[in-house]
C-alpha positions as CSV (number, residue, x, y, z in Angstrom):
1,X,-6.3,6.9,-3.3
2,X,-7.3,3.4,-4.5
3,X,-9.5,3.2,-1.4
4,X,-11.5,6.2,-2.6
5,X,-11.9,4.9,-6.1
6,X,-13.2,1.6,-4.8
7,X,-15.5,3.4,-2.4
8,X,-16.9,5.5,-5.3
9,X,-17.5,2.4,-7.4
10,X,-19.3,0.6,-4.5
11,X,-21.4,3.7,-3.9
12,X,-22.3,3.9,-7.6
13,X,-23.3,0.3,-7.7
14,X,-25.4,0.7,-4.5
15,X,-27.2,3.7,-5.8
16,X,-27.9,1.9,-9.1
17,X,-29.3,-1.1,-7.3
18,X,-31.5,1.0,-5.0
19,X,-33.3,2.4,-8.0
20,X,-33.8,-1.0,-9.6
21,X,-37.3,-2.5,-9.3
22,X,-36.5,-5.4,-7.0
23,X,-37.7,-6.7,-3.7
24,X,-35.6,-6.1,-0.6
25,X,-34.1,-9.5,-0.4
26,X,-33.1,-9.6,-4.1
27,X,-31.7,-6.0,-3.8
28,X,-29.6,-6.9,-0.7
29,X,-28.2,-10.0,-2.4
30,X,-27.4,-8.1,-5.6
31,X,-25.8,-5.3,-3.6
32,X,-23.7,-7.8,-1.6
33,X,-22.6,-9.6,-4.7
34,X,-21.6,-6.4,-6.4
35,X,-19.7,-5.2,-3.4
36,X,-17.9,-8.5,-3.0
37,X,-17.0,-8.5,-6.7
38,X,-15.6,-5.0,-6.4
39,X,-13.6,-5.9,-3.4
40,X,-12.1,-8.9,-5.1
41,X,-11.2,-6.8,-8.2
42,X,-9.7,-4.2,-5.9
43,X,-7.6,-6.8,-4.0
44,X,-6.4,-8.3,-7.2
45,X,-5.4,-4.9,-8.6
46,X,-3.6,-4.1,-5.3
47,X,-1.6,-7.3,-5.4
48,X,-0.6,-6.6,-9.0
49,X,0.4,-3.1,-8.3
50,X,2.4,-4.2,-5.2
51,X,4.2,-6.9,-7.3
52,X,5.0,-4.3,-10.0
53,X,6.4,-1.9,-7.4
54,X,8.5,-4.6,-5.8
55,X,9.9,-5.6,-9.2
56,X,10.7,-1.9,-10.1
57,X,12.4,-1.5,-6.7
58,X,14.5,-4.6,-7.3
59,X,15.5,-3.3,-10.8
60,X,16.4,0.1,-9.4
61,X,18.5,-1.5,-6.7
62,X,20.3,-3.7,-9.2
63,X,21.0,-0.7,-11.5
64,X,22.5,1.2,-8.5
65,X,24.7,-1.7,-7.7
66,X,25.8,-1.9,-11.4
67,X,26.5,1.8,-11.4
68,X,28.6,1.6,-8.2
69,X,30.6,-1.3,-9.7
70,X,31.2,0.6,-12.9
71,X,32.4,3.7,-11.0
72,X,34.8,1.5,-8.9
73,X,36.1,0.1,-12.1
């Protein structure tokens, strides 16, 4: 799903730049910069989400161990 959002953002940026009054070289540079920035933000968000998911998994695992220990008494 994240891939689709990132693709949509990149497409929107590209379309916006295509309608900007710039020469081809400037346009390609701007487009490249925008795509690279979007990719960096996407990778940063993916790392953050991955870390949060890992932490939640560890918390759930610990809670299950605690519950098993409580049942065993």
